[in-house]
C-alpha positions as CSV (number, residue, x, y, z in Angstrom):
1,M,0.0,0.0,0.0
2,S,1.5,3.2,-1.0
3,A,1.6,6.4,1.0
4,A,-0.9,8.0,-1.4
5,D,-3.4,5.3,-0.6
6,T,-3.1,5.9,3.1
7,T,-3.6,9.6,2.9
8,T,-7.1,10.8,3.9
9,P,-8.8,12.7,1.1
10,A,-9.4,16.4,1.9
11,K,-12.9,17.4,2.5
12,V,-14.2,20.1,0.1
13,P,-16.4,22.7,2.0
14,P,-19.8,23.0,0.6
15,P,-20.4,26.2,-1.5
16,R,-21.8,29.2,0.5
17,Q,-25.3,30.1,-0.2
18,A,-26.3,33.7,-0.6
19,P,-28.3,35.0,2.4
20,P,-32.0,35.4,1.7
21,P,-33.0,39.0,0.7
22,P,-34.5,41.1,3.5
23,P,-38.2,41.6,3.4
24,P,-39.4,44.7,1.6
25,V,-39.8,47.7,4.0
26,A,-42.3,50.4,3.3
27,K,-40.7,53.7,2.6
28,N,-42.8,55.5,5.2
29,P,-44.6,53.2,7.7
30,R,-46.4,56.1,9.2
31,R,-48.1,56.8,5.9
32,A,-49.5,53.3,5.5
33,R,-53.2,53.7,5.9
34,T,-56.0,51.2,6.1
35,P,-59.0,51.7,3.8
36,G,-61.1,54.4,5.2
37,G,-58.4,55.6,7.6
38,A,-58.3,59.1,6.2
39,A,-61.9,59.7,7.1
40,T,-61.6,58.4,10.7
41,P,-60.1,61.6,12.2
42,W,-62.8,63.7,10.6
43,L,-65.5,61.4,11.9
44,L,-64.1,61.7,15.4
45,L,-63.8,65.5,15.1
46,A,-67.3,65.9,13.7
47,P,-69.1,66.4,17.0
48,C,-66.6,69.0,18.2
49,L,-66.7,70.8,14.8
50,L,-70.5,70.8,14.9
51,I,-70.6,72.3,18.4
52,L,-68.0,75.0,17.4
53,A,-70.1,75.9,14.3
54,L,-73.2,76.3,16.4
55,V,-71.6,78.1,19.3
56,L,-69.1,80.3,17.4
57,G,-70.0,80.1,13.8
58,Y,-73.6,81.6,13.9
59,P,-72.7,84.4,16.3
60,L,-69.7,85.4,14.1
61,V,-71.9,85.4,11.0
62,R,-74.5,87.5,12.8
63,L,-71.8,89.8,14.0
64,V,-70.5,90.4,10.5
65,T,-74.1,90.9,9.2
66,L,-74.9,93.5,11.9
67,S,-71.8,95.5,11.3
68,F,-72.9,96.2,7.7
69,Q,-76.5,97.2,8.8
70,K,-78.3,100.0,10.5
71,F,-79.6,98.2,13.6
72,G,-80.9,100.0,16.7
73,Q,-83.8,99.6,19.1
74,S,-86.4,100.2,16.3
75,Q,-85.0,97.3,14.3
76,L,-84.6,95.2,17.4
77,W,-88.3,95.5,18.3
78,G,-89.4,95.0,14.7
79,F,-90.8,98.5,14.1
80,L,-88.3,99.1,11.2
81,P,-86.5,96.7,9.0
82,A,-82.7,96.5,9.1
83,Q,-81.0,98.7,6.5
84,W,-77.8,97.8,4.7
85,V,-75.4,100.7,5.0
86,G,-72.2,99.1,3.7
87,F,-69.1,100.4,5.4
88,D,-70.7,103.4,7.1
89,N,-70.4,101.8,10.5
90,F,-66.7,101.2,10.0
91,T,-66.1,104.6,8.6
92,G,-67.9,106.2,11.6
93,V,-65.8,104.1,14.1
94,L,-62.5,104.6,12.4
95,G,-63.1,108.3,12.1
96,D,-63.9,108.7,15.8
97,G,-60.9,110.0,17.9
98,E,-62.3,108.3,21.0
99,F,-62.1,104.9,19.4
100,W,-58.3,105.4,18.7
101,Q,-57.8,106.4,22.3
102,V,-59.5,103.2,23.4
103,V,-57.3,101.2,21.0
104,L,-54.2,102.8,22.4
105,R,-55.3,102.3,26.0
106,T,-56.1,98.6,25.3
107,I,-52.7,98.0,23.7
108,V,-50.9,99.6,26.6
109,F,-53.0,97.7,29.1
110,A,-52.6,94.3,27.4
111,G,-48.9,94.9,26.8
112,G,-48.2,95.8,30.4
113,S,-50.2,92.9,31.7
114,V,-48.4,90.5,29.4
115,V,-44.9,91.8,30.4
116,F,-45.6,91.7,34.1
117,T,-47.2,88.2,33.8
118,M,-44.3,86.7,31.9
119,V,-41.6,88.3,34.0
120,L,-43.2,87.4,37.3
121,G,-44.1,83.9,36.1
122,M,-40.5,83.2,35.0
123,L,-39.1,84.5,38.3
124,I,-41.5,82.3,40.3
125,A,-40.8,79.2,38.1
126,L,-37.0,79.7,38.5
127,L,-37.4,80.1,42.2
128,L,-39.4,76.9,42.5
129,Q,-36.5,75.0,41.0
130,R,-34.4,75.9,44.0
131,V,-36.7,75.3,46.9
132,S,-37.4,72.1,48.9
133,G,-40.1,69.7,47.8
134,W,-42.7,70.6,50.5
135,M,-42.3,74.3,49.7
136,K,-42.7,73.6,46.0
137,T,-45.9,71.6,46.7
138,L,-47.3,74.4,48.9
139,V,-46.7,77.0,46.3
140,N,-48.3,74.9,43.6
141,I,-51.4,74.4,45.8
142,V,-51.6,78.2,46.2
143,L,-51.2,78.8,42.5
144,V,-53.8,76.2,41.5
145,A,-56.2,77.7,44.1
146,S,-55.8,81.2,42.8
147,W,-56.1,80.0,39.2
148,G,-59.3,78.1,40.0
149,M,-61.0,81.1,41.6
150,P,-63.8,82.5,39.5
151,I,-63.1,85.9,37.9
152,I,-66.1,87.5,39.5
153,V,-65.0,86.4,43.0
154,A,-61.4,87.5,42.4
155,T,-62.6,90.9,41.1
156,T,-64.8,91.4,44.2
157,V,-61.9,90.5,46.5
158,F,-59.7,93.0,44.8
159,K,-62.4,95.6,44.9
160,W,-62.6,95.3,48.7
161,L,-58.8,95.3,49.0
162,F,-58.5,98.6,47.2
163,D,-61.7,100.2,48.7
164,A,-61.2,103.8,49.7
165,D,-62.9,103.5,53.1
166,Y,-62.5,99.9,54.2
167,G,-59.7,98.6,52.0
168,I,-56.9,96.8,53.9
169,L,-54.3,97.9,51.4
170,N,-54.6,101.6,52.3
171,A,-54.4,100.7,56.0
172,L,-51.2,98.6,55.5
173,L,-49.5,101.1,53.3
174,S,-50.3,104.0,55.7
175,K,-48.2,102.2,58.4
176,L,-45.1,103.0,56.3
177,P,-43.2,106.1,57.4
178,G,-44.3,109.1,55.5
179,V,-47.2,107.4,53.7
180,D,-50.8,108.4,54.3
181,L,-53.3,106.7,52.1
182,I,-56.3,106.6,54.4
183,G,-59.4,107.3,52.3
184,H,-57.4,107.3,49.1
185,N,-59.5,106.4,46.0
186,W,-57.5,104.3,43.6
187,F,-60.2,104.7,40.9
188,A,-60.3,108.5,41.0
189,S,-58.0,108.5,37.9
190,G,-57.8,106.2,35.0
191,P,-54.1,105.3,35.2
192,Q,-54.3,104.3,38.8
193,G,-57.6,102.4,38.4
194,L,-56.3,100.5,35.3
195,A,-53.1,99.7,37.2
196,V,-55.3,98.0,39.9
197,I,-57.2,96.1,37.2
198,M,-53.9,95.1,35.6
199,L,-52.7,93.8,38.9
200,L,-55.9,91.7,39.1
201,V,-55.3,90.3,35.5
202,V,-51.7,89.5,36.3
203,W,-52.7,87.8,39.6
204,G,-55.1,85.5,37.7
205,A,-52.7,84.7,34.8
206,V,-49.5,84.0,36.6
207,P,-50.4,80.5,37.9
208,F,-50.9,79.1,34.4
209,V,-47.6,80.7,33.2
210,V,-45.7,79.4,36.3
211,I,-47.0,75.8,35.9
212,T,-46.2,75.7,32.2
213,L,-42.7,77.1,32.6
214,C,-42.0,74.7,35.5
215,A,-42.8,71.9,33.1
216,G,-40.6,73.4,30.5
217,L,-37.7,73.8,32.9
218,T,-37.7,70.1,33.6
219,Q,-36.7,69.5,30.0
220,V,-33.5,71.6,30.3
221,P,-30.5,69.2,30.4
222,A,-28.5,69.6,33.6
223,E,-25.4,68.6,31.7
224,L,-25.6,71.7,29.5
225,E,-26.0,73.9,32.5
226,E,-23.0,72.3,34.3
227,A,-20.9,72.6,31.1
228,A,-21.8,76.3,30.9
229,R,-20.8,76.8,34.5
230,L,-17.5,75.1,33.9
231,D,-16.9,77.4,31.0
232,G,-17.2,80.3,33.4
233,A,-20.8,81.4,32.8
234,G,-22.7,82.9,35.8
235,S,-26.3,82.4,36.7
236,W,-27.4,85.0,34.1
237,G,-25.2,83.5,31.4
238,V,-26.6,80.0,32.0
239,F,-30.1,81.4,31.8
240,R,-29.5,83.5,28.7
241,Y,-27.5,81.0,26.6
242,V,-28.9,77.6,27.8
243,T,-32.2,77.9,29.6
244,L,-33.8,80.7,27.5
245,P,-33.2,79.1,24.0
246,I,-34.7,75.8,25.1
247,L,-37.8,77.6,26.6
248,K,-38.2,79.9,23.7
249,P,-41.1,78.0,22.0
250,I,-43.0,77.8,25.3
251,I,-42.4,81.5,26.0
252,V,-43.6,82.5,22.6
253,M,-46.7,80.4,23.0
254,L,-47.5,81.7,26.5
255,T,-46.9,85.3,25.4
256,T,-49.2,84.9,22.4
257,L,-52.0,83.4,24.5
258,S,-51.6,86.1,27.1
259,V,-51.9,88.8,24.5
260,I,-55.2,87.2,23.2
261,W,-56.6,86.9,26.7
262,D,-55.6,90.3,27.9
263,M,-56.9,92.0,24.8
264,G,-60.3,90.4,25.6
265,V,-60.5,91.5,29.3
266,F,-64.1,92.4,30.1
267,P,-65.5,91.2,33.5
268,Q,-62.6,92.6,35.5
269,V,-63.3,96.2,34.2
270,F,-67.0,95.7,34.1
271,V,-67.4,94.5,37.7
272,M,-64.7,96.8,39.2
273,R,-66.6,99.8,37.8
274,N,-70.0,98.6,38.9
275,G,-71.2,97.8,35.4
276,H,-70.6,101.4,34.1
277,P,-67.0,101.9,33.2
278,E,-66.1,105.6,32.8
279,Q,-64.5,106.9,29.6
280,E,-61.0,106.7,30.9
281,F,-61.5,103.0,31.9
282,Q,-62.9,101.9,28.5
283,L,-61.1,99.1,26.7
284,L,-62.1,97.6,23.3
285,T,-64.4,95.0,24.9
286,T,-66.2,97.4,27.2
287,Y,-66.4,100.1,24.5
288,S,-68.1,97.7,22.1
289,Y,-70.5,96.7,24.9
290,D,-71.4,100.3,25.7
291,R,-72.0,101.1,22.1
292,A,-74.3,98.2,21.6
293,F,-76.2,98.0,24.9
294,V,-75.9,101.4,26.5
295,V,-76.1,103.6,23.4
296,N,-78.3,100.9,21.7
297,D,-76.4,101.1,18.5
298,Y,-76.0,97.4,17.9
299,A,-74.5,97.8,14.4
300,Q,-71.7,100.1,15.5
301,G,-71.0,97.9,18.5
302,S,-70.7,94.9,16.2
303,A,-68.4,96.9,13.9
304,I,-66.1,97.6,16.9
305,A,-66.2,94.0,17.9
306,L,-65.3,92.9,14.4
307,I,-62.4,95.3,14.2
308,T,-61.2,93.8,17.5
309,V,-61.4,90.3,16.0
310,V,-59.3,91.5,13.0
311,L,-56.7,92.9,15.3
312,L,-56.4,89.6,17.1
313,L,-56.1,87.6,14.0
314,G,-52.5,88.6,13.6
315,V,-51.8,87.4,17.1
316,V,-53.6,84.1,16.4
317,A,-51.5,83.7,13.3
318,V,-48.3,84.0,15.4
319,Y,-49.7,81.4,17.8
320,M,-50.6,78.9,15.1
321,R,-47.3,79.3,13.4
322,Q,-45.5,78.7,16.7
323,M,-47.6,75.6,17.4
324,L,-46.8,74.2,13.9
325,K,-43.1,74.8,14.5
326,I,-43.3,72.9,17.8
327,G,-45.0,70.1,16.0
328,E,-42.3,69.9,13.4
329,V,-39.6,69.8,16.1
330,E,-41.3,66.9,17.9
């Protein structure tokens, strides 16, 4: 037997098989829809849209119609038919100097309320990040309680606080050296009275801002703040270059909502002035109400209300744009 015969033949490895192709993947799984899936959201929204159309749609259509008509008490009681007057109501309103004073007063009032609300809300939110747990809980309970208080109740409380004869604020301030406010009437002048009403509006709006900003502050990475401190940034630098950019979408949203709410302030002024706001206390909402239900010129009151709606549409556009940007980021 030769050596060649005793040698074990080498085993040839089997040929490798190509791996099976991966299953086809949809280009965008989120866009895969079942039959009829496109109509499902609209069916779910239909009840809400129907309620909005009934509650807001009809009054808005009626408001636009009245603003182009001559409509007073005679038309209200059916003695005379409503007459179409085109843009005469808008011409009369826009040509009235008192209207522009009211517009300027409303802008100043709303702007001041928004600034104080946002600044105070931010300060309280930052403070709550540095207090103990039980103190934070206590402050949150107080904020929610004040936020849940009805506007009429809060307005009545503030009215008693600033009362000229029995108000506790005058008594407390008079205890300061050189201060004598016993019997002082805060509503003797428009600026002082509107400052009191502005304080009431800020007091009612701060809780929502604080709670929202506190939620936003929890999303600020602690690593970024620590890195900024290691780079030599102080408290203001960390807030300006780290915290503020992250909170910018929330701040813009809160500011826009505050402008919308503060431009529409009505019950605070109406109740504080016993249902008859003087000329120097008139805002766009109360001015429209007086024109419609005190002067009984419902058409001109509707025109003022419609102009107010148009002014707010720009603010609403900013709000919607910010909401869409936040949705794109998410």
